[in-house]
C-alpha positions, -999 to +999 in steps of 0.1 A: +419-280+608+382-287+608+352-267+620+330-271+653+293-268+644+270-265+671+233-266+665+205-255+691+234-231+709+208-216+731+195-249+746+227-256+762+229-261+798+250-244+824+276-269+825+280-271+785+282-234+785+313-234+809+329-260+790+323-244+754+335-209+769+370-220+775+373-235+741+359-204+724+377-177+747+414-195+752+410-220+723+420-246+748+402-274+766+413-288+801+408-324+805+413-341+839+411-381+837+426-409+858+446-384+877+460-365+850+453-328+845+461-313+810+451-286+788+447-291+748+450-268+720+413-265+704+422-241+677+391-244+653+363-221+641+331-224+657+299-221+638+268-221+662+231-217+655+205-206+680+169-199+680+152-169+690+137-170+726+101-160+713+103-180+678+113-149+659+136-119+665+120-089+678+140-060+660+134-038+691+155-060+711+194-068+711+205-099+698+218-113+732+180-104+744+168-122+712+190-152+716+186-152+756+225-158+760+247-135+779+264-109+760+298-120+773+291-153+759+279-137+724+311-112+723+334-142+718+320-146+684+336-123+655+303-124+634+267-127+645+240-133+615+202-128+624+181-147+597+148-128+599+113-144+589+098-115+574+063-118+557+066-113+524+041-125+497+066-133+469+090-151+489+065-169+509+047-184+479+082-193+466+091-213+499+057-227+499+057-241+465+091-256+472+079-273+504+051-286+486+070-298+454+098-315+478+067-332+497+049-344+467+082-355+445+105-364+474+131-344+460+140-306+452+129-288+422+152-278+395+173-249+408+176-230+376+211-226+376+243-249+378+257-252+411+296-253+415+314-285+414+326-296+446+362-300+431+358-262+424+349-250+457+377-273+474+402-256+450+391-223+459+394-231+497+428-245+493+439-215+475+425-192+503+441-213+531+474-210+513+472-169+515+486-150+546+466-118+546+477-088+565+461-056+577+483-030+562+496+001+585+473+027+570+443+006+577+452-001+613+450+035+617+416+038+599+404+009+621+416+024+653+400+058+646+368+043+638+369+021+670+375+052+688+346+070+673+322+043+677+330+040+714+324+079+719+290+078+700+280+051+723+291+070+754+271+098+742+239+079+737+216+069+763+217+031+757+219+012+790+252-009+780+276-008+751+285-036+728+317-021+713+348-037+732+383-045+726+369-077+715+350-061+687+381-043+679+400-077+676+371-090+656+372-063+631+409-067+626+405-104+619+378-099+596+397-072+578+428-092+574+407-125+563+381-106+540+406-101+511+416-138+511+381-145+500+391-124+467+424-141+467+442-109+478+472-107+502+462-072+518+432-053+530+419-022+520+395+006+535+365-004+515+369-042+529+373-027+564+339-008+560+321-035+548+332-058+580+320-028+603 
């Protein structure tokens, strides 16, 4: 199984959004060619990158407002990462030095550490894929209680809309099952679940 990587996700037109929506939600793709209509499996992870609507993320706005995509669409993803561009003298200077060095020398500066060999990364990914991680029963109850508590807190707040849906619950269950596999464990724990929230 491969991965579907989409850049400039925020620039998709309505027709593309409709097409990718089926793939993400139902993990199928409908095809109608030469009088034949069929639906094919499209079970692959989707990794999408989108730019903030105003050039950088506004922390007072929701991810949906920042990315300018419908929340119903974003809720199909298990995880959203916001990469913030904060002005920081040390990191800005380090980045500027890197860019200047690359511009002048046409190669990246020395890393200062030895990166993992591709064969090690491939072996690790292969080992993780052989596992069949699960969520133990006591963790299921913890997740159900936490989900219910979050929903109650959102109901009490004055927020105009809620972001915690059954899709969120399913995402937490998937992440709680898969997270232990990264440590080569078969079973999840409450600590791993807390991190995934």
